[in-house]
C-alpha positions in Angstrom: 79.9 86.4 108.7 77.7 88.7 110.8 77.3 88.6 114.6 74.2 86.4 114.5 76.1 83.8 112.3 79.1 83.9 114.5 77.0 83.3 117.6 75.4 80.3 116.0 78.7 79.0 114.9 79.9 79.2 118.6 76.7 77.4 119.7 77.3 74.7 117.1 80.9 74.1 118.2 80.0 74.1 121.9 77.2 71.6 121.4 79.3 69.3 119.2 82.1 69.3 121.7 79.6 68.6 124.7 77.9 65.7 122.7 81.3 64.0 122.0 82.5 64.5 125.6 79.2 63.3 127.3 78.9 60.2 124.9 82.2 58.9 126.3 81.3 59.4 129.9 80.4 56.1 131.8 77.2 57.6 133.3 73.5 56.7 133.1 70.1 57.7 134.3 69.0 61.2 135.2 72.6 62.5 135.4 73.2 61.4 131.7 69.8 63.1 130.8 70.7 66.3 132.6 74.1 66.4 131.0 72.7 65.9 127.3 70.0 68.5 128.0 72.8 71.2 128.3 74.0 70.8 124.6 70.4 70.3 123.6 69.3 73.7 125.0 72.5 75.3 123.7 71.8 74.4 120.2 68.0 74.1 120.1 66.4 76.7 122.5 65.5 78.9 119.6 63.8 76.1 117.6 61.8 75.2 120.8 60.8 78.9 121.3 59.6 79.1 117.6 57.7 75.8 118.1 55.9 77.1 121.2 55.2 80.4 119.5 53.6 78.4 116.6 51.4 76.6 119.0 50.4 79.7 120.8 49.6 81.3 117.4 47.6 78.3 116.3 50.2 77.6 113.5 51.3 74.4 114.9 52.5 72.2 112.1 55.7 73.7 110.7 59.3 72.4 110.5 60.1 73.9 113.9 57.3 72.0 115.6 58.3 68.7 113.9 62.0 69.3 114.7 61.0 69.8 118.4 58.8 66.8 118.6 61.2 64.5 116.8 64.1 65.5 118.9 62.1 65.4 122.2 60.8 62.1 121.2 64.4 60.7 120.6 65.3 62.0 124.0 62.3 60.5 125.7 63.3 57.2 124.2 66.7 57.5 125.8 68.6 58.2 122.7 70.0 61.5 124.0 73.0 61.8 121.6 70.9 61.2 118.6 68.2 63.8 119.6 70.9 66.5 120.1 72.6 65.5 117.0 69.4 66.0 114.8 69.1 69.5 116.2 72.8 70.1 115.7 72.7 69.3 112.0 69.5 71.2 111.5 71.2 74.3 112.8 74.3 73.7 110.7 72.1 73.7 107.6 70.4 76.9 108.8 73.8 78.5 109.2 74.9 77.4 105.7 71.8 78.9 104.3 72.0 82.1 106.3 75.6 82.6 105.2 75.0 82.0 101.6 72.0 84.2 101.4 73.7 87.0 103.4 76.8 87.0 101.1 74.7 87.1 98.0 72.6 90.0 99.4 75.7 91.9 100.6 77.3 91.6 97.3 74.3 92.9 95.4 73.6 95.7 97.8 77.3 96.9 97.6 77.0 96.8 93.8 73.9 98.9 93.5 73.1 102.5 94.2 70.0 103.0 92.2 69.2 106.7 93.0 71.2 110.0 92.6 72.9 110.9 95.9 72.3 114.7 95.4 71.3 117.6 93.3 73.4 120.8 93.1 71.4 124.0 93.7 73.2 127.4 93.6 72.6 129.5 96.8 74.4 132.9 97.2 77.0 131.9 94.6 77.8 128.6 96.1 76.7 125.1 95.2 74.7 123.3 97.9 74.0 119.5 97.7 70.4 118.6 98.5 68.2 115.4 98.4 66.7 115.1 94.7 63.4 114.5 96.4 63.3 118.0 97.7 63.8 119.8 94.3 60.7 121.2 93.0 59.7 121.7 89.4 61.2 124.8 87.9 64.3 124.7 90.1 67.7 125.5 88.5 70.1 122.7 89.3 73.9 122.6 88.4 75.4 119.5 86.9 79.3 119.4 86.9 81.6 117.2 84.7 81.4 113.6 85.8 78.0 113.9 87.6 74.9 112.2 86.8 71.9 114.3 85.8 69.5 113.7 88.8 66.2 115.1 87.5 64.6 115.5 83.9 65.0 119.2 82.8 65.9 121.7 80.1 69.4 123.2 79.7 69.4 127.0 80.2 73.0 127.6 80.2 76.2 125.6 79.1 77.4 123.3 76.4 78.5 119.7 77.2 78.7 116.2 76.0 76.4 113.7 77.6 76.9 110.0 77.9 73.5 108.6 77.2 74.5 105.0 76.6 72.9 103.8 79.8 69.6 105.3 78.7 69.5 104.8 74.9 72.1 102.0 74.2 73.6 104.2 71.6 77.4 103.9 71.2 78.2 107.6 70.8 77.6 110.3 73.4 75.6 113.3 72.2 76.2 117.0 72.4 73.9 119.1 74.5 73.4 122.9 74.6 71.0 125.5 75.9 67.4 124.6 75.0 67.9 120.9 74.8 65.9 118.6 77.1 67.9 116.1 79.2 66.7 113.1 81.1 67.9 111.8 84.4 70.5 109.1 84.3 72.8 110.8 81.6 76.3 111.5 82.7 77.7 115.0 82.0 81.1 114.5 80.5 82.6 117.9 79.8 81.2 121.4 80.5 79.1 122.7 83.4 75.3 122.7 82.8 72.5 124.8 84.4 69.3 122.8 84.0 65.7 123.9 84.9 63.7 120.9 86.1 60.5 120.0 84.4 59.6 117.1 86.7 59.9 116.1 90.3 62.4 113.4 91.1 59.6 110.8 91.7 58.4 111.4 88.1 61.7 111.4 86.4 62.9 108.9 83.9 65.1 106.9 86.3 62.5 106.8 89.0 59.9 105.5 86.4 62.0 102.9 85.1 63.1 101.7 88.6 59.3 101.7 89.5 58.7 99.1 86.8 61.1 96.7 88.3 61.3 97.4 92.0 58.4 95.1 92.8 60.2 92.1 91.6 61.3 90.4 94.7 63.3 87.2 95.3 60.8 84.3 95.3 61.3 80.6 96.3 61.9 78.1 93.6 59.2 75.6 92.6 61.2 72.9 94.4 61.3 74.8 97.6 57.5 75.6 97.2 57.0 71.8 96.7 59.0 71.2 99.9 56.9 73.9 101.9 53.7 72.4 100.6 54.8 68.9 101.2 55.8 69.8 104.9 52.4 71.6 105.3 50.6 68.3 104.8 53.3 65.8 105.8 53.9 67.3 109.2 50.5 67.0 110.6 49.9 63.6 108.8 53.0 61.9 110.5 52.2 63.6 113.9 48.5 62.3 113.8 49.9 58.9 112.5 52.4 58.6 115.3 49.6 59.4 117.8 47.3 56.8 116.2 50.1 54.3 116.3 50.7 54.8 120.0 47.1 54.5 121.1 44.8 52.7 118.5 46.6 49.3 118.4 46.7 48.9 122.2 43.1 49.9 122.5 42.1 47.5 119.8 44.1 44.7 121.6 42.5 45.7 124.9 38.9 45.4 123.4 40.0 42.0 121.9 41.2 40.8 125.4 44.8 40.5 124.3 47.9 42.0 126.0 48.1 45.7 125.1 51.9 46.2 124.9 51.6 49.9 125.5 55.3 50.2 125.9 56.0 48.5 122.6 53.5 50.6 120.6 54.7 53.9 122.1 58.3 53.0 121.2 57.0 52.3 117.6 55.3 55.7 117.7 58.4 57.5 118.9 60.5 55.7 116.3 58.0 56.7 113.6 58.3 60.3 114.8 62.1 60.2 114.7 62.0 58.7 111.3 59.5 61.3 110.1 61.6 64.4 110.8 62.0 65.9 107.3 65.5 67.3 108.0 67.0 66.0 104.8 64.5 67.9 102.8 64.1 71.0 104.7 67.9 71.4 105.0 69.3 70.0 101.8 66.9 71.6 99.2 67.5 75.3 100.4 71.2 74.4 101.0 71.5 73.0 97.4 70.2 76.3 96.0 72.2 78.5 98.2 75.3 76.5 97.7 74.7 76.9 94.0 74.3 80.7 94.5 77.5 80.7 96.5 79.3 78.7 93.9 78.1 81.0 91.2 79.2 84.0 93.3 82.6 82.7 93.5 82.8 82.6 89.8 81.6 86.2 89.5 77.9 85.5 88.9 75.5 86.8 91.4 72.1 85.2 91.5 69.5 87.0 93.5 67.3 84.0 94.4 66.8 80.2 94.0 63.9 80.7 91.7 66.1 82.5 89.2 68.5 79.6 89.3 65.8 77.2 88.6 64.5 79.2 85.6 68.0 79.7 84.3 68.6 76.0 84.2 65.6 75.8 81.7 66.9 78.5 79.4 66.8 77.7 75.7 66.7 81.3 74.2 69.4 83.9 75.0 68.8 87.6 73.8 71.6 90.2 74.0 71.8 93.9 73.9 74.8 95.1 72.0 76.7 98.1 73.2 78.4 97.4 76.6 77.1 93.9 76.6 78.8 92.2 73.5 81.0 95.3 72.8 83.1 97.3 75.1 81.4 100.7 74.5 85.1 101.9 74.1 86.2 103.6 70.9 89.5 103.0 69.2 91.0 103.9 65.9 90.7 100.8 63.8 91.9 102.1 60.4 93.1 105.0 58.3 91.9 105.0 54.7 92.3 106.8 51.4 95.3 108.9 52.9 97.9 110.6 50.7 100.1 111.3 53.7 101.4 108.8 56.3 99.0 107.3 58.8 101.1 108.8 61.7 101.0 112.4 60.2 97.3 112.3 59.6 96.6 111.0 63.1 99.0 113.7 64.5 96.8 116.4 62.6 93.6 114.9 63.9 94.8 114.6 67.5 96.1 118.3 67.6 93.0 119.7 65.9 90.7 117.8 68.5 93.0 118.7 71.4 90.6 121.0 73.2 87.8 118.5 73.2 87.1 115.8 75.9 84.8 114.0 73.6 85.5 110.2 73.5 86.2 110.4 69.8 88.9 113.1 70.7 90.5 110.9 73.3 90.5 107.9 70.9 92.4 110.1 68.4 94.9 111.3 71.1 95.4 107.8 72.3 96.1 106.6 68.7 98.6 109.4 68.2 100.4 108.2 71.4 102.4 111.4 72.0 102.1 114.4 74.4 99.8 117.0 72.9 101.7 120.4 72.4 98.8 122.9 72.4 101.1 125.8 71.4 101.2 124.2 68.0 97.4 124.6 67.6 95.5 128.0 67.0 92.2 129.3 65.7 90.2 126.2 67.1 86.6 126.4 66.1 84.0 123.7 67.0 81.2 123.4 64.7 78.3 121.6 66.5 77.2 118.4 64.7 80.0 118.6 62.1 83.5 118.5 63.7 86.2 121.0 64.3 88.6 123.3 62.3 91.9 124.6 63.5 95.4 125.7 62.4 98.2 123.2 63.2 101.8 124.7 62.8 100.0 127.4 60.8 98.3 124.9 58.5 94.5 124.7 58.2 93.2 121.3 59.3 89.5 120.3 59.4 88.4 117.0 61.1 84.8 115.9 61.2 81.9 114.1 59.5 80.7 114.2 55.9 78.7 117.4 56.8 81.8 119.2 57.6 83.4 118.2 54.3 80.3 119.4 52.4 80.2 122.7 54.5 83.8 123.4 53.5 83.2 122.4 49.8 85.8 119.6 49.9 85.0 116.3 48.0 85.6 113.2 50.3 85.7 109.4 50.0 83.0 107.3 51.5 84.1 104.6 54.0 82.9 101.0 53.4 83.8 99.9 56.8 81.4 100.0 59.9 82.2 102.7 62.5 82.5 106.4 63.1 84.4 108.1 60.2 86.5 111.2 60.9 87.2 112.9 57.4 90.4 114.9 57.3 91.2 117.9 55.2 94.7 119.6 55.4 95.2 123.0 53.8 91.9 122.7 52.0 92.8 119.3 50.4 91.1 116.0 51.3 93.7 113.7 52.9 91.7 110.6 53.8 89.6 109.5 56.8 90.1 107.8 60.1 87.8 105.0 61.2 86.9 104.7 64.9 85.0 101.7 66.0 83.5 100.2 69.2 85.3 96.9 69.8 84.0 93.5 70.7 84.6 92.2 74.3 87.5 89.8 74.4 85.3 86.6 75.0 82.2 87.7 73.2 82.6 85.4 70.2 83.6 82.5 72.5 80.6 83.3 74.8 78.2 82.5 71.9 80.1 79.3 70.8 79.7 78.0 74.5 76.1 78.8 74.6 75.4 76.7 71.5 77.6 73.9 73.1 75.4 74.2 76.3 72.3 73.4 74.1 70.9 77.0 73.7 68.5 76.8 70.8 68.5 80.3 69.7 70.8 83.5 70.1 69.4 87.0 69.2 70.8 90.4 69.4 68.7 93.6 70.0 70.3 97.1 69.5 69.5 100.8 68.9 72.5 101.0 66.6 72.3 101.1 62.7 71.5 98.1 60.8 75.0 98.0 59.2 76.8 98.0 62.5 74.5 95.5 64.0 74.7 93.1 61.2 78.5 93.2 61.1 78.7 92.6 64.9 76.2 89.7 64.8 78.1 88.1 61.9 81.5 88.4 63.7 79.9 86.9 66.9 78.0 84.1 65.2 74.6 85.3 66.6 71.7 83.8 64.7 69.3 86.8 64.6 69.7 90.5 65.0 67.2 93.4 65.1 68.6 96.8 64.8 67.6 100.6 65.1 65.2 99.7 68.2 64.0 102.0 70.7 63.6 100.7 74.4 60.0 100.1 73.9 60.8 98.2 70.6 63.0 95.9 72.5 60.3 95.0 75.0 58.0 94.3 71.9 60.5 92.0 70.3 61.2 90.1 73.5 57.4 89.6 73.8 57.4 88.1 70.2 60.2 85.7 71.1 58.4 84.7 74.4 55.5 83.7 72.2 57.5 81.6 69.9 59.0 79.3 72.5 57.2 76.5 74.4 56.0 76.9 77.9 58.9 74.8 79.5 61.5 76.8 77.5 62.9 79.9 79.2 64.2 83.1 77.5 67.1 85.0 79.1 67.9 88.7 78.2 71.4 90.1 78.7 71.9 93.9 79.0 73.6 96.7 80.8 71.8 100.1 80.4 68.8 101.8 82.0 66.9 101.3 78.7 67.4 97.5 79.2 65.7 97.4 82.6 62.2 96.9 81.3 63.4 94.2 79.0 65.3 92.6 81.7 62.2 92.7 84.0 60.0 91.2 81.1 62.2 88.2 80.1 62.0 84.9 82.0 65.4 85.6 83.3 67.2 89.0 83.2 71.1 89.0 83.2 72.9 92.3 83.8 76.5 93.3 83.3 77.4 94.5 86.7 80.8 96.0 86.6 80.0 98.7 84.0 76.2 98.2 83.9 73.6 100.8 85.0 72.2 100.7 88.5 68.6 100.3 87.1 69.7 97.3 85.0 71.3 95.7 87.9 68.4 96.3 90.1 66.0 94.9 87.4 68.1 91.8 86.5 67.7 88.4 88.3 71.5 87.5 87.7 74.4 89.9 87.6 77.7 89.3 85.9 80.3 90.9 88.1 83.1 91.2 85.7 81.0 92.0 82.6 82.3 88.8 80.8 79.7 87.3 78.6 81.5 84.0 78.7 80.0 83.8 82.4 76.5 83.3 80.9 77.1 79.7 79.8 78.9 79.2 83.1 75.9 80.4 85.0 73.5 78.1 83.0 75.9 75.0 83.7 75.9 76.0 87.5 72.1 76.2 87.5 71.6 72.9 85.7 74.0 71.1 88.2 72.2 72.6 91.1 68.7 71.5 89.9 70.1 68.1 89.2 71.4 67.8 92.7 68.1 69.1 94.2 66.1 66.4 92.5 68.5 63.8 93.6 68.0 64.9 97.2 64.2 65.0 96.9 63.9 61.5 95.3 66.4 60.0 97.7 65.2 61.6 100.9 61.5 61.1 100.2 62.1 57.4 99.1 64.1 56.4 102.1 61.6 58.2 104.5 58.6 56.4 103.0 60.3 53.1 103.2 61.5 53.5 106.8 58.1 54.9 107.9 56.4 51.8 106.7 59.0 49.6 108.4 58.8 51.6 111.6 54.9 51.3 111.6 55.2 47.5 111.2 57.8 47.3 114.0 60.5 46.1 111.7 62.6 49.3 111.9 64.5 49.9 115.2 65.8 53.1 116.5 69.2 52.6 114.6 67.2 52.6 111.3 65.3 55.6 112.5 68.6 57.4 113.2 69.8 56.5 109.7 66.4 57.6 108.2 66.8 60.9 110.0 70.4 61.9 110.6 72.0 59.7 108.1 69.8 60.6 105.3 70.2 64.3 106.1 74.0 64.1 106.2 74.0 62.3 102.8 71.7 64.9 101.4 73.6 67.8 102.9 77.0 66.4 101.5 75.4 66.0 98.1 74.0 69.5 98.3 77.4 70.9 99.1 78.7 69.6 95.7 76.8 72.5 94.1 79.6 74.9 95.5 82.2 73.1 93.3 81.6 74.7 90.0 85.1 75.9 88.9 85.6 73.4 86.2 82.1 73.4 84.7 
């Protein structure tokens, strides 16, 4: 809670205590009026200021003006506690809204850092960190292991492995050497690279992708826009209606020579104004959405705006990226096949031969071996780019790599019929089998698809840059209806465009992704959902909804929360407008007294607010 919110909370508590205290005092007249003006000004001075500013700026009819007129009207009628209570409840609603929005914004801003913090430039033999915006084309920058490539360029010195999954969606990192072009957003995993920049930061890959999505701003939902439009016409109509009610009937009676009953008609007009205050709508509708956003946030789902919650509730198609979304993007040894020696011995040879590499494949082999690596046992290590590695382990020649390496060494090998990365092994010139390394599914991925189908999702689709063989197997294991493989980022956008044309206008399409290459697709879909914990900054910025713990099971949870929220919003709209119209008619006819006016205003608002708060309780959905 920030300082402004704490200050408002103190004002609410002070005003509430004073209302209760003054209501019990046996006093009347001007003294009672003076006492109740204290809590009224404590809680409502800012609303009165906004109303006066609106009048001064010729923008009279807004919720602040109507709130001021209604509460002042109640006080002029002598219902001091009711007038102050209306303002009090309005401010409570504003506090709820402010807190919910503030929390969501803070969580999202903490989650994202969408631009590189610095670029390294070598000056007099020392590295100096500078703002990427200051780096000119042709400058040589240094990227150390673990750092993100800040600007597009060409490697002029160094050999390394780049993690490009955030950019391409490919499972495997790629090797990079002098002469290769690298794009911003890649993560340098192993060696130190010197890169000559070929673009300015503002024209780099990351900047261009972010530029596609940074114009997406949080918008109001259709329901909130309806309330805004409704209030735009409703407020002046009821104000002029109250004015007409106060003066036209007495004037007509005067012309007809009958008693004018000015006091009675003014009382009716002020009652009409008290009834007309749209607190139930102006508070409960935003509060319903922000309570929904707050409830989703507690479940690890960040929703950037109420319009996205409304769109999510209408989702019928869910499209997934594969790597990092439905799979972990983590490689593990999943099998040892066609081996003449024991699995343990083959893994030992592979782990020792690969001991000098920090490539993810090497790490997965070392993890499967499960013992400390004794580098003294390994000599004559030779890494053959794009093929694999050869070495001597305990004086015995060992080769570990892909089919190209086996062909290079003239060793016949067995094809693998399983999906994954295959490490063929030759020991002392003889083929000894192969090790299968696979990307593994996320724990709840299969369950997530099943839950989406239970929630009434019409179609599930997977898009990936991986091979057809890998994609088909993953889709089959998960139970995903359609799969499209070997797609470039632009192809994913085209495929989403096709799917958007297939559905009806009322149906919405959600895309779930995690990489920078997913950002344009996230932006193009009706609703974009990003994996927040491991997802790229650009994807998180582009998305409308962020899953904080990368659990795909949260997608169906988010849809259920959105549907509950929208259901409650419409309940409040129908209830509040229905009661208001009924009581306004009764008030104009003189049937409704001030007690009915109080119920139509404060009572309806309290019921609507309590109903709205139900959207916070989403744990068991």
